[in-house]
N, C-alpha and C positions, 0 to 999 in steps of 0.2 A: 296210602300217602304217608311217607316217612321222610324225615330230614334228620339233621344232626341233633336238633333240639326238641323235636316233637314227632310223635307217631300216632296216626289216627287209630290204628288197630290197638295200640297199647292204651290209648285214651278210652276207647270203647270197652276194652278189657277192664280198665279201672272202674268204669261205671258199673260193669257187671259184678265185679268183686265186692262192690259196696252197695249193691242195689237194695238189699234187704234193709239195712240201716237207713239208707237214703229215703226209701219209700215210707218207712215208719216215721222218720223225721218230718217229711213233707206232710204226712197225714196229721201228725201232732200239731204242726203249724196251722193247718186248715181248721182243726177242731178248736184250738185256742182263738183263732180269728173269729169263728162263728160265735163263740161265747162272748168274746170281748165286744165285737160290734153289736151283737144283740143287746148286751147290757147297756152300751152307750145309747142306742136308739130307744130303749125302754126308759132310761133316765130322762132323755130328751122329751119323750112323750109325756111323762108324768109332770116334768117341770113346766112344759108348755101349757099343760092343762091348768096349772095353778098360776100362770103368769098373766099379767094384764097387757102385755106387749107382744107383738109378733116378731120381735128381734130374736136373733139366735140366742139360745139359752144355755147350751152346753158347749164348752170349749174342750177340744181334744188336743192332747200334747203327746210327746214321745213316751212319757211314763205309762200311758194307757196301753202301749204296745211293747212293754218291757220284756214280754216273753220272747221277742225276737232275739234277745241276747243269748238265748239257748243255741243259736246258730254257731257262735264261736265258743261258748262255754262248754257245750256238750257235743253237739253234732260234728263239728270239724275234728275235735280230738278223736272221737270214736271212728269216724270215717277215715281219717288219715292213718291212724295206727292199724286199722283194718286193711287199708290199701297196701301198706308196706309190711304187713305181718310176715310175708315170705322171708324177710331179712332175719327173722329170729329163729329159723330152723335151718340146719346145715344143708339138708337135701334140697329144699326149695330155694335156698339162697344160691347154691351151686347151679341150679337149673336156670334161674333168672339171670345169673351172671354169664351164662353160656349162650343164651338166645341171641340171634343175629340182629339185635337192636342196640344202638348206642346207649350207654349208661345215661347220658344227658337227656336223651329223648324219653327213656323209661321214667326217669325221675319227674320230669316236667309234665309228661302225659298223665301220670297217676295223680300228681298234685292238681292238675287242671280238672281231673274228674272229681276230686274232693271239693274243689271250689265251685264246680258246676252244681253239685248237689246242695251246697250251702246257699247258692244264689237261687236255686229252684225253690227251696224252702221259704226264703225271704219273699220271693215273687208270689208264691201261693198265698201268702198272707197279705202282701202289700197291694196287689192289683185289685182283688175284690173289695178290700177295705176302702181303698181310695174311691172306687166306683160308687159304692153304697153311700159313703159319707159325703161325697160331692153333691149328691142329689137330695140329701136329707135337709128339710127346711129349718130344722131346729138345732143344727150342729154347726159349729164354727171350728174349722181346722186351720192351723198355721201350717200351710203347705211347705213353706221353706224349712221349718223345723222338722216336719214329717219326712221329707225326702232326704234331708241332711242326716236324720237318724237312720234311715234305710242305707244310705251311703256308708255311714259309720259301721253298721252291722256287716256290710259286705267287705269293707277294707280290713276290719278286724278279723274276719274269717280268713282273708288272704294272709294276714300277719300270723295268725295261729298256724295255718297250714305251712307257712315257711319255717316257723319254729320247729314244728314236728318233723319236717323233712330233714332239718339239721340234726335233730335228736335221733331220728331213726338211722341216719347215715353214719353216726359215730358210735352206736351201741349195738349189742348183739342180743339183748333180751328186752322184753317189754317193760319190765320194772325199771331197768336202767334208762330206757327211752323216756318214760314218764318222769323219772328223776331229773333228767337233763332239761325237759320241758319246764319242770318246776323251777329249776335253778335259773334258766334263762329268763323266765317270766318274772320271778320275784327277787332274785339276788341283786340285779342292778338297781332296782327301785329302793329296796330296803337298805342296801348299803349306802346309797347316795342320800336317802332320807335320814338315816342315822348319822351320817357324816355331817350333814347340814344342821340338823337339830342339836347335835352336841356342841357344835361351834356356836349356835345361837345361845345355848345355855351358859357357855364359859366366856363368851366375848361381851365386853361392855360397849361395843360399838355396833353390834348386830342384834336386832330384835325379831327379825322375820327371815324365814328361809329364802324368800324371794330376793332379799338383799344380796344373797350369795349366788343363787342360781335361779334367775327369773322364770325359766321354763320348767322348773321341777314339777309343778302341778299340771302341766299340759301334755307333755310328750313321753312320759315314762310309760313302760309297757303295762305295769299293773294298773296305773291310773287310767290308761287307755281302755283297759278291759272292763272297768266299772263305771266309767263316766257316760252319762246319757245325753249330754248337751254339747257334742262336738261341733266345732265350726267347720265349714267346708275346707278351710286351710289346714286345720288339724287332721281332717280325714285324708287329705292328699299326702300330708307328711307321713301319716301312719301307713298309707298304701305304699309309699316309697320305701318305708322301712320293711314292710312285708316282702316287697320284690327283692330287696337286698338279701333278706334271709332265704328266699327261694333260690336265688342264684348261688348263695353260699352253700346251701344244702345240696344243690346240684353238683357243685364242685367236689364236696366231700363225698357224695354218693359215687361219683366217678372214681375217686381214689380209694374207696372202701374195699377191704379185703373180705372175701367170702368166709375166711376162717374165723372172723369175729363172731359169726352166728353162734348162738348158744353160750356165749361168754358175756360178761358185763360190758366190756369194751376193751380197747387196747390198754396195756398197763399204764401208760402215761395219762391217757384220757380218763381212765377209771380213778386214778389218784386225784386228779383235778376235780372230778365230780364228787367224790367222797369228801374231799376237803371243803369244797364249796357248800355242801349240804350242812356239814357240822359248823362251818364258819357262820352261817346265818343264825344259828342258835347261840353263838357266843357274842352277838352284837350287843345284847343288854349288858353283858360283862364289860365290854369295851366302853360302853357309855358310862357306867358307874366308875370305872377306873379313870377315864379321861376327865370326868367332872370333879374327881377328888384329887388327882395327882398334879393339879396345877399350882399347888402351894404346899408348904410344909405343914400348915395347919390342916389342910385338906387330907394329907396323907395320914396324919395322926387320927383324925376323925374316921377315916376309912378303916383303920385297923382296930379302932375302939368302938365302932358302932355297928349298925345292922347291915351296912353296905357290904362288909366283908362276907357276912353270911349269905346275902343275896347273890353275890358274885360266885361263891362256892356252889350254891344251888344251881345256878344257870350253867356253870361249867360242868357240873355233874350231869345235867340234862343233855348238854351238847355231847359229852362222851358217850352217854347211852345211845343217843341218836346215831353217832358215828359207828358204834359196833352193831346196832340193829340194822343200819343200812348195809354194812359189810355182810352180815348174815343173809339178808334178803337178796342182795345182789349176787352173791357167790353161791348161796344155798349150801354152805358147809362151813365148818369151823377151822379148816386148814389154813386159811389166810389170816387168822387173828394175830399170830405172832408178827407177821410182816406189817399188818395194819397197826399194831401197837408201836412198832418202830417208826411208822410214818405219821402218827398222830401229831408229831411235832410240827408238821406243815400247817396244821390249824392254828397253833399258837404263833408261828411265824407270821401268818396272815393277820392275826390279831395285833401283833406288834407293829407291823407295817401300817395297819389301819389307824391305830392310836398315834403313831408317829406322824402320819399324814394330817391328823386333826391338829396336833400342836404346831406342825409346820404351817398349815393354812392359817391358823389363828395368828401366828407370828407375822405372816405376810400381810394380814389385814392391818395389824398395828403399824407395820413399817410403811404401809402405803399412805403417805401423808404429803400430797402435792402442795406446792407453794402457790400463792396467789397468781404468780406469773404463769404457772402451768395450767391454771383452771380456765376453761372456756366459758362455762356457765354453771349455775346451781339452781335447784328447785327445791321447794319445801312442801312436804306432805304433813300438814298439821291438823289437829282436831278442832282448833279454834283460832281465830285471828281477832286482833283488836280493831274496833271500828271508830271512825271519827265522831266527834261530838254531834249529837242530834238535837234538834229543837224540840224540847218538851218542857212542860211545867214541872219544877221540882223545888224542894226545900233548899233555899240558898245556903243554909247552914250544913247541908249534907256533904260529907267528905267521902272521897273515893279512896278505897284501900290500896294505896301504893300506885295507882294508875295515873298516868299523865292526864291532867285535866282536859286536854284536847282529845283524849282517847278514853271516853268514859265507859264504854261497853265492849262487848265482844259477841261474835256469832259463832256457833258451832258449825263445823263443816262436816257434812254427811257424805258417806260413800254413795256413789252412783247418782249424785246430784250434779247437774250440768255445770253450774257455776262453782260449786265446791271443787269439782274436777278442774275447771279452768284455773282456779287459784292455785291448786296443788301442783298443776303441771306447768305453771308459768316459769319460764327460764329467765333468771336474772343474770345479766352480763356485766352490770356496773361494778366497778372495782371496790366500792364500799361494801356491797353485799358479799362479793367474792371473798374479800379480806375478812369479813365477819365470820364466814364459814371456816376459812383456813385457820384463823386464830382459835376458834372454839375447838376444832378438831385437834389442833396441836396441843392445846391445854388439856384436853381429855386424855390424850396419849401420854403426856408428861406426868400427869397425876396418877397414872395407872401402874407405873413401874413397880414391880414387887407386890402387887395386890391382886387378890382374886376379884371376881366380879362383885360378890357380896361385900367384900371389904371396901372396894372402891365406892360403892353406893352408901355404905354405912360410915365412911370416914367423916367425922364431924368437923375436921379441920378444913375440909374443902368447902368453903363458903359458896363457891360457884355452884357446887352441886345442890346445896341446901336451897338456893334461890332459883334453881332451874328445874326442879322435879315437876313443876306444874306446866312447863313449856317444852315438852318433847317434840321433836320434829324428825321425820324420816327424810334425810337430805340426799338428793341425787347430785353427784358431782361429775361433770364431764371434764376430763383433764387428759391432754395429750392423746386424744382419740379413744380413750377407754372410759367406761362408765363405772363410777364407784357409788355404792349406796351405804350410808351410815345413819345410825340413830344418834342425834346430838341433843343435849339438854340445854336449851338456850336460857340465858338470863332474861329477866323481864325487859331490860333495855334492848337486848338483841331482838326479842320477840316483837317489841313495839317498832323497832327499826324495819323489820321485815314487813310488818303490817302496814306501815306507812308507805312502803314501796308499792304495795298492791294498789293503793289509791292514788298514786301519782299518774299523771296523764298518759305517759307512754305505756304504762302497764294496764291501767284501768280501761283504756280503749279496747284492749283485747279481752280482758277478763270479763267485762260486762257487755259483751257483744252478743245479742240474741242470734241464734241460728236462723238461716233462711227457712221459709215454710217448706220448700221442696225437699229439704234435707231431713225433715222430721219423719219418724216412722209411725208416730201416733200423736193425735191431738184431740182433746175434747174440753168442754167447759163444765166445771162442776159448780152447781149453785146450791149452797147450804141454806139459803134463805127459804126456799120453797118448803111448804108443809109436807109432812109425811103423806105418802100416797101418790105424790107427784114424781114423775121421772126427772131427777135433778141433774142428769147428764145430757149435754147438748152435743150431738154428733153430726150435724149437717155439714158436710165437707165443703160445699160451695160457700156457705156463710162463714165457716171457720177460717177459710183462707183469707177472706176479706177482713174479718175481725182481727186475726193475728197480724196481718200486714199493717193494719192501722195501729194496733197496739205497739208493734215494733217501732213504728215511726214516732209515736209519742214517747216510748220508753227511751229512745236514743237522745231525746231532747232534755231528759231529766238530769239532775245532779247525781253524783255517785251515792250520796246519802239517801236520796229518794229511791234510787234503783235498789239499794240494799233493803229498804223497807218493803219493796214489792217482791223481792226474791226470798228474803228470810223471815219477814214479818215480825220476828221476836228477837229482841236483844236481851242478853242476860249478864249480870254482874253481881259482885258482892258489894253491898252497901254498908257503910259504917257511919254511925252517928253517936258520938261520945264513946262510951264503953260497950254499947250494944251493937251487935252486927246481925244482919239478916240477909237472906238470899232473896233476890227479887227478879221477876221477869217483867218486861215492859213491852207491850204491843205498840209498835210504831204507828201503824195505821189500822183502822177498823174495817178495811176493805177486803180482808182475807176470806169473807164469806162467799165470794164469787172468784173462782180461780181458773185460769187456763192451765190445763195439765198437758205438758209436752214431753215426748220421749224421743231421744236422739241416740242412734247407734254409733258407737265409737270403737273401732277395732274389735267388732264382734260382741261388745258388751253394751247393754242398754243403760242409758242415763236419763233421768227424768228431772223436771223442774215444775214447781207450781208457781204461777205468776198471778199476783193479786190484780183483780180487775176492779178499779174503783175511781175515786175522784181525781187521782193523778193521771188517769187515762180516760178522760170523759168521752172522747169521740168513740173509742173502742167500746166503752160501756154502753153508750146510747145505741151503737150499732147492734150490740148483742141483744139489748132489750127489744129493739125493733124486730130483729129476726126471731126472737123467742116468742113474741106475740103472734107473728105470722105462723110460726111452726106449731 
């Protein structure tokens, strides 16, 4: 069976060419599986023997089967380069270029054989593991995570196979092919990472890489190769990327000349590869130069300090790498003269890279939308001011600079449901929009002619001095585009934003409890029970009734009371006379019994602890009743 894009005979031939490595790989996976599953079962047995409960005692996650990453780390590279090894010898290359099989069919059939071996190795481990763990009484497996991890290993195997097909199709020696694989895998990520991190270092409006490129940590090749917690969506994107590389490699394989065999690559491709390898080692030099050459003072410090020596050292290292690569790729010294003339390409690439950094930073500063252009804004802050709460205090106590109506504040934690609600709230009112626009404009105006450090240290900017305690990562939606900036709000601006959170139109959304059916996990934790008692309540039927009753009572509370149930503790600086002290105040004493809920949002888990006490008496009584029955 043969077609333009696939040949059964070539597919079987590909399996035969790689059978020794494929069988060794599958056997290794089987051995690792037996050892891993055996260790899990033994741990489960020992833990169960020491436990007072028959509940599952061992939780299995993807990290327990991390050896499956060998499928794309080692197995696929070895199998793929073995399958296409005929391209690196002139006589075998001529033979395979002359057989009556279309080039596209040959490339795709051999690549299919490599992917088949990779999947066989994964299946040899996955199927027996799943069967054994599924019937074990003392093992709990997150099957969604387990099969997502298997999918990740499979799609990354496809991706690496595609990369190697491209590498093999444009090179004539194994060393050059490995070098191209190295460049395609690492260069995009490290170049982009260096680009973003340098901008973060020199920009006064950017503090995180995600403010420039949100997907930097999700879809880059090198991160894909090391991450063990892919979401299904990320796996599909990676699979799509792998398919793109396979078809690109197929096209290049079709255009490949047999004469390339036993040479590094065509002259143009080889110069690109050699320049790219050396360029990667000059990235630290680019970072040092870009971070110092943004001001006259920085330039002086560069030439008078250690940065110049460090730059020279890294440049020397890059030059050594350049010539070592030339020697290993060509296997002779004859090309050194031409290579010396062409090393200028590396420094041209460095110049373009540094210029792109300064250009991008200038665009960030120039991107200053007016209030009329802004659709909405949101604030990611680490704390917000809270309305005055009813508690007994010294009437002579003075609050250090805070509005009397806003005596305290709560810290917002990452991956807390209500903290996320507050930080993702979109404010469309003109007052808040104008507040952001004015603060952004003022930050830009006061930055002209200053480095980031000078801008922070300028004592004449009283706005800065009063805002260092109120940073906010602000998201601005303007004219269809999303802008992310770090702004340092004044105390008045911080209070204004905090007040908006507690206004009715916003608070209704911020303080809304999720429905029971949307929760991925729920249980009640009782810290009152003495040691030796199981203080977690997991009865699903009872939890649904308790939670729904709690939700009903919660919605009838004031925002102040809801805050007390959600955050439990308010914190502030207290000042009395000349003495100041830091204090914490527990609003309610009911945080000994808490409903712990987990909600999945865009593939990420968020949690919240809800105090169960005198503000929700019906839910508390219902829990007490069920607890006695249980």
